[in-house]
C-alpha positions in Angstrom: -1.9 -14.2 -8.6 -4.8 -12.0 -8.7 -4.5 -8.4 -10.0 -6.9 -5.7 -9.1 -7.2 -2.8 -11.6 -9.3 0.2 -10.2 -10.6 2.5 -12.9 -10.9 -0.4 -15.2 -13.5 1.4 -17.4 -11.3 4.5 -17.9 -8.9 5.1 -20.7 -5.5 3.6 -19.2 -7.4 1.0 -17.2 -9.3 -0.4 -20.2 -6.1 -0.7 -22.0 -4.3 -2.4 -19.2 -6.9 -5.0 -18.4 -7.2 -5.9 -22.2 -3.4 -6.3 -22.4 -3.2 -8.4 -19.2 -6.2 -10.6 -20.1 -4.4 -11.6 -23.2 -1.3 -12.4 -21.4 -3.6 -14.8 -19.3 -3.2 -12.9 -16.0 -6.1 -13.2 -13.5 -7.8 -9.8 -13.5 -10.4 -8.2 -11.5 -11.7 -4.7 -12.1 -13.7 -2.0 -10.4 -15.0 1.4 -11.4 -17.7 3.9 -10.2 -18.6 4.7 -13.6 -19.0 8.4 -12.7 -20.6 10.9 -15.3 -17.4 13.1 -15.5 -17.5 12.3 -19.4 -19.6 10.2 -21.5 -20.5 7.1 -19.5 -21.5 5.5 -22.7 -17.7 5.2 -23.8 -17.1 3.8 -20.4 -19.7 1.0 -20.7 -18.4 0.4 -24.4 -15.0 -0.2 -22.8 -16.3 -2.3 -20.1 -18.5 -4.5 -22.5 -15.3 -5.5 -24.4 -13.6 -6.5 -21.2 -16.7 -8.6 -19.8 -16.5 -10.6 -23.0 -13.4 -12.1 -21.5 -15.4 -13.0 -18.3 -13.4 -10.6 -16.2 -15.0 -10.1 -12.7 -16.3 -6.5 -12.4 -17.6 -4.6 -9.5 -19.2 -1.3 -9.6 -17.6 0.5 -6.6 -16.9 4.0 -5.5 -13.6 3.9 -3.7 -14.5 6.9 -1.5 -16.9 4.7 0.3 -14.7 3.4 3.2 -17.0 0.4 4.3 -17.6 -0.9 0.8 -14.0 -0.7 -0.2 -12.8 -2.5 3.0 -15.4 -5.3 2.3 -14.3 -5.6 -1.3 -10.6 -6.1 -0.3 -11.5 -8.6 2.5 -13.7 -10.7 -0.1 -11.5 -10.3 -3.1 -8.1 -10.6 -1.5 -5.9 -9.2 -4.6 -2.2 -9.9 -4.6 -1.3 -6.8 -6.7 -3.2 -3.7 -7.1 -3.0 -1.1 -9.9 -4.7 2.0 -8.8 -5.8 4.2 -11.9 -9.2 5.4 -10.6 -9.2 9.0 -10.0 -10.8 12.2 -10.7 -9.0 13.6 -13.7 -8.7 16.8 -15.2 -7.0 20.1 -14.5 -9.7 22.7 -15.5 -12.5 20.8 -13.7 -10.8 21.1 -10.4 -11.7 24.8 -10.6 -15.5 23.7 -10.8 -15.7 20.9 -8.4 -12.8 20.7 -6.1 -14.4 18.5 -3.7 -14.6 15.6 -6.0 -10.8 15.5 -6.1 -10.7 15.4 -2.3 -13.4 12.5 -2.2 -11.8 10.5 -5.1 -8.1 11.3 -5.2 -7.6 11.7 -1.3 -10.2 9.5 0.5 -10.4 7.0 -2.2 -6.6 6.6 -2.2 -6.5 6.3 1.5 -9.1 3.5 1.3 -6.9 1.7 -1.2 -4.0 1.9 0.9 -5.7 0.8 3.9 -7.0 -2.2 1.8 -3.6 -3.0 0.6 -2.2 -2.7 4.3 -4.8 -5.4 5.6 -4.3 -7.7 2.6 -0.7 -7.7 2.6 -0.4 -7.0 -1.2 2.7 -7.7 -2.9 2.9 -4.5 -5.0 1.0 -1.3 -5.3 1.3 0.5 -8.6 -0.6 4.0 -8.8 -1.1 6.8 -11.1 0.6 10.0 -10.5 0.9 12.8 -12.9 3.3 15.1 -14.7 1.2 17.8 -13.3 2.9 17.8 -10.0 6.1 19.5 -11.6 3.9 22.6 -12.1 5.5 25.5 -14.1 9.1 24.1 -13.4 11.6 25.7 -15.8 13.8 22.4 -15.6 13.8 20.6 -18.8 13.3 17.8 -19.1 11.5 17.0 -15.7 13.3 14.5 -13.6 11.9 12.5 -10.6 14.5 14.1 -8.1 13.6 17.7 -8.6 11.2 19.7 -6.3 7.6 19.3 -6.9 6.2 21.5 -3.9 4.5 23.9 -6.1 1.3 22.5 -7.9 -0.6 24.8 -10.0 -3.9 23.2 -9.3 -5.9 21.0 -7.0 -5.5 17.9 -9.3 -1.8 18.3 -9.0 -1.8 18.7 -5.4 -4.0 15.6 -4.9 -1.4 13.5 -7.1 1.5 15.0 -4.9 -0.5 14.0 -1.9 -0.9 10.5 -3.3 2.9 10.1 -3.6 3.5 11.3 0.1 0.6 9.1 1.4 2.0 6.1 -0.4 5.5 6.6 1.0 4.1 6.7 4.6 2.3 3.4 4.1 5.5 2.0 2.5 7.6 3.1 5.4 5.1 2.2 8.1 3.7 -1.3 6.8 6.5 -2.3 4.2 4.0 -1.9 1.4 6.0 -1.9 -2.0 4.5 1.3 -3.7 5.3 2.6 -7.1 4.1 5.7 -8.4 4.0 6.6 -12.2 3.9 10.3 -13.3 1.9 10.0 -16.7 2.7 12.4 -19.5 -0.4 13.3 -21.5 -1.5 10.0 -22.6 -3.5 9.6 -25.8 -4.8 7.1 -28.3 -7.9 5.0 -29.1 -10.5 4.8 -26.6 -9.3 8.0 -25.2 -10.9 10.6 -22.9 -13.3 13.0 -24.5 -12.2 15.8 -22.0 -8.7 15.7 -23.5 -7.7 18.4 -26.1 -6.8 15.9 -29.0 -10.2 14.4 -28.7 -12.1 17.7 -29.0 -9.9 18.8 -31.8 -10.7 15.6 -33.8 -14.4 15.7 -32.8 -14.6 19.5 -33.9 -12.7 19.1 -37.1 -15.0 16.4 -38.3 -18.1 18.3 -37.2 -16.7 21.4 -38.9 -16.6 23.5 -35.6 -13.7 25.8 -34.5 -11.2 24.5 -32.0 -10.0 26.4 -29.2 -5.9 26.5 -29.0 -5.0 27.7 -25.7 -1.6 29.3 -25.3 -1.7 30.7 -28.6 -0.5 27.2 -30.0 2.7 27.8 -28.0 2.4 25.3 -25.2 4.4 22.2 -25.3 3.5 18.6 -24.3 5.3 15.4 -23.9 2.5 13.4 -25.9 2.7 9.6 -24.9 0.9 7.0 -27.0 -1.4 4.5 -24.8 0.5 1.4 -26.1 3.8 2.6 -24.7 2.3 3.5 -21.4 0.9 -0.2 -21.1 4.1 -1.6 -21.9 5.9 0.5 -19.1 3.1 -0.5 -16.5 3.5 -4.3 -17.4 7.2 -4.2 -17.3 7.0 -2.8 -13.6 4.4 -5.3 -12.9 6.6 -8.1 -13.9 9.9 -6.9 -12.6 11.1 -8.6 -9.6 11.4 -5.8 -6.9 14.1 -7.4 -4.9 15.2 -4.1 -3.4 14.2 -0.4 -3.4 16.2 1.9 -5.6 16.7 4.6 -2.8 20.4 5.1 -2.7 23.1 7.5 -1.2 22.4 10.0 -3.9 19.3 11.3 -2.1 20.0 14.7 -0.3 18.5 13.6 2.8 20.3 10.3 4.2 17.3 8.0 5.4 17.6 5.6 8.4 16.1 2.7 6.8 15.1 1.5 3.3 11.5 2.1 2.1 10.0 0.1 -0.8 8.8 3.2 -2.6 9.7 4.8 -5.8 8.5 7.3 -8.4 9.1 7.0 -12.2 8.2 9.3 -15.1 6.6 7.6 -17.9 6.4 9.6 -20.9 7.4 9.8 -24.7 10.6 11.9 -23.9 9.7 14.0 -27.0 8.3 17.5 -26.3 5.9 18.6 -29.1 4.2 22.1 -29.5 0.3 22.1 -29.6 0.6 23.9 -33.0 2.6 20.9 -34.4 0.2 18.4 -32.6 -2.7 20.1 -34.5 -1.0 19.9 -37.9 -0.5 16.2 -37.6 -4.1 15.7 -36.7 -5.3 17.9 -39.5 -3.1 15.8 -41.8 -4.6 12.6 -40.4 -8.1 13.6 -40.9 -7.4 15.4 -44.4 -8.9 18.4 -43.2 -7.9 22.0 -41.8 -9.1 23.3 -38.5 -10.9 26.5 -37.7 -8.6 27.7 -34.9 -9.5 30.2 -32.2 -6.4 31.2 -30.5 -6.7 31.9 -26.7 -4.5 32.8 -23.7 -3.7 30.0 -21.2 -6.3 29.3 -18.9 -6.0 29.4 -15.0 -4.2 26.2 -13.7 -2.8 25.4 -17.1 0.9 24.3 -17.4 3.0 25.7 -20.2 5.3 22.8 -20.8 5.8 19.4 -19.7 8.9 17.1 -20.7 9.8 13.7 -19.2 13.2 12.3 -18.3 12.6 8.6 -18.5 16.3 7.5 -18.0 15.3 6.1 -14.5 12.6 3.8 -15.9 14.6 3.0 -19.0 17.5 1.7 -16.8 15.2 -0.3 -14.3 12.9 -2.1 -16.6 14.2 -1.3 -20.2 11.2 1.0 -20.9 11.4 2.6 -24.5 8.5 4.3 -26.2 8.1 3.6 -29.7 5.2 5.6 -30.9 5.7 9.2 -32.2 2.5 11.5 -32.7 2.8 10.9 -36.4 2.2 7.3 -36.1 -0.2 7.5 -33.0 -2.6 10.3 -34.0 -3.7 8.6 -37.1 -4.5 5.4 -35.2 -6.7 7.5 -32.8 -8.4 9.2 -35.7 -9.0 5.8 -37.3 -10.6 4.7 -34.1 -12.6 7.8 -33.9 -14.1 7.4 -37.4 -15.1 3.9 -36.6 -16.5 4.4 -33.2 -18.6 7.6 -34.1 -19.4 6.4 -37.8 -17.7 9.4 -39.2 -17.1 9.6 -42.9 
């Protein structure tokens, strides 16, 4: 079976491809290698993957014709769609890129899946779809109709688009709401990456929400374990049942899962662990929350746990030192 990973040079895509290659899966990867963050880091990830002779194509999924031709040529059996324009705050600067990548690009992927009769589409959603919900922890059945930013709106749109294709064309679609993923080879635009970088360089760090914001930080290895468990699961039937408030006339092969650590941590505590890992105190500048920021994220993971036995194993006290060690080696920090 051939598995296509989109966004293969990205943080999660790189780790997933690396793990599946080690498990002897037949992987093909695509990425547009855009300049949203350091392209050198993306290419370094990709170089490690290409040593295994993984076929790679540079492709922008918003290009309808090229995407169609790629699917027709490669004919994947499974698709794990991780390519997207990421970042909450960047959506205030360049909203058009979110429509191009996350909406048009996702539509082109759905069309490719439709015409190639793929067996399963697993795609990235986000915890940001929950907005400023006061329900704690977040669970998949609660209302997510109030996104706080365009990035969240694009991910909610992906879930709805996937449902329509699952219903119309019987494509098995599974969306994963990721909760603040961190770890080695991570994204430089993420707060933890910036904190570590600035502490090493003796620069102040900006602490939004005065350190009182809370996140469900999830280590990359736990995320990859959950994705692979879903990939290998025999989806013999949909999980939709009579507990839904709206009774559906037919079963639709579509599902949404939270995938997180299920342990909410304050930003202040998170920084303390980073300081301990580096052995150096941070110079902090406390600021108010920025427009579009979410105060709290917290994952109820019982659904994924009961379905595939998902169980995160990595606390921040273990995961952050692993990131710091990678950062020191990759950037030659003393």
